[in-house]
N, C-alpha and C positions, 0 to 999 in steps of 0.2 A: 622821762626816759633818760637814763644815763648812758652817754655815748663816750667810749674810750677809743682813741685813735693812737695806734702804735706803729712805729716804723721798724722794720727788721733790717739792720745795717743800712739805715736810710733815715735821714731827718725829714719828717713829713712837714711840708710847708703849711703855714697857718691857713692859707687859702683852701687847701685840700681838707684840713680839719673842719673848717666852717662849712664847706660844701657837704662833707659827710654828715655832720650834725643836722644840717637843714634837710637833706634828702631822707635820712633814716628816721628823723623825728616824725615824719608823716605816717610811719607804720602804725602808730597808735590810733589813727583814724579808722583803720580796718579792724583792729582788735583792741577794744578798751582794756583788755587784760594786760596789754603791753605798756600801760602807763608807768608801772614800776619796774619795767624790764631793764636788763643790763645789756648793752650792745657793745660788742668788742669788734673793732675794725683793725685788721693787721694789713699794713701796706708794705710791699717789698718790691725792690727793683731787681730784675733778673737779667742775666746776660743771655741773650738769645739772638739768633740770626733774623728772627721775624720782629720787626720794629712794632707791629701792631699788637704784640703780646709781651711787651717789655715790663709793664707794671702789673703785679698780682695783688688783688684785694680779696681778703677772706673776712667775711662778716658772720658773726654768731650772735643770735638774739635769744636770750633766755629770760623767762619771767612768766608768772601766772600759769605755770604748767605747760607753756608753749616753748618749743625749741625750734628755731629756724636757722638755716645755714646756707650761705652762698659763697661761691668762689668764682671770680671773674678776672679776665686779663684784658688789657687794652694798651694803647700807645701812650696814653696819659693817665695819671692816677684819678683825675676827675671822671674820665670816661669809664674806668673800671668801677668806680663808686656808683655811677649812674646805672650801669648794667646790673650790679649786685643789688641795688635798691629796687630795680624793676623785678628781679627774680624774687626777692623777699616780699615785695608787694603782692605778687601773684600767689606765693605760698600762703601769705596771711589772708588773702581774699578767699582762697580755697578752704582754708581752715575755718574761717568765719562762716562760710556757706554750710560746711558740715555741722558746725556747732549749732547755729541758729535755724538751719533748715530742717533738721531732723529732731532736734531736742535731745538733751542728754538725760540718761537715767542714772539713778544713784545705785550704789552697791546694795544688794538685798540685805535685810537684817540678818538672815541666817549666815551669809558669808562673813559679815562683820563680826558676828558672834564667834564663828569658827576661827577667824584670824586672831581674835583676842584670846581665845582659849589656847591656840597654838603658841602665842607669845608667853603665856603664863606657865607652860609646861616646863618641868625641871630637867628635861632630857639632856640639855647641854651641860648642866652642872655636874652630872654623873660622869661625863667624859674626862679623859685624862687632860691635865692642864697643858701638856706638850702639844696636843692637837690644836688647842685654841691659839697657841702662839704662832701657828702657821698662817693665821688670818692676818694679812698685812693691812687691810683697809676695809672699813665698813662704810657703805654709801647708802643713804636713805633719800628717796625722792618721792614726790606725790604722784600717785597713779590715778588716772581718770579712766573710766570704762571706755573702750573703743572697739571697733570692729577689726577684723583681720585686714581689711583693705586699708584702714587708717594706720594700722601697725606697719604694713608694708611701706606706706608712704613715709612714715616716721623713720624707719630703718634706712631708707634711701636718702632722706633729707639729712640725717645725722651722719651717714656714712659708716655706721657701726656694723660689726659682724653678727650681733645678736640684739634682740630687743624683747624685754619682759613686759607684758601688758595684761590687763584684766579684760578678757573677751566679753563684751556686753551682750553678745548673742547667746553664748554658751554659759555665761555667768561663772567662768572659771579663769584661773590664771593660766597663761600660755606663754611659751617662749618661741619667738620667731628667730631663725638663724639662717645665715648665708652658707650654702654648701659650696664645696670646692668646684662643683660642676657649673656654678654660676646661678643656680636656681635657689629656692628657699625651702627650708624645712620648718615644721611646726611641732612643738612638743606641748601637749596639753597636760596640765597638772591635775592630779586627782588626790584628794585628801583621803588617806586610807583609814 
């Protein structure tokens, strides 16, 4: 597991870096998929009236289709790293229980076939080239089948406004999004 420790307008002491590597290196115990994960630790010192919230540590773990995130504050950077490691350990433990407790299903062959057919369709080639120039970035990521509850947990862990996933119960692609009212909406895709 590769752990990168960065300081934001702050030189991170070597002791804090070693502490972060030791604490966060234990995450692979809970999820073997995290052996090849990349762990990014951002440490910053903030001006605040509350001394117990002076250091902010943001930790992002990505690897093997797993994305975990934690943000903690403490009076000392080591304390914030400890708290973040505890939060990530709980997230990894819950994720492991879901994976191994229920068993994962693969994409059905019909869905895989329909996706391959959709990629081969020449519909985009017929569009005007000016429309394609409006696409600033293309991002690809591996999608594992998950339930709506797992998608809700992922959108909260990542802190995003939307989350695209393959619903393992309905066997369809769905988009979960955060509404302005604070609750969530669900868009279920159907291939016409």
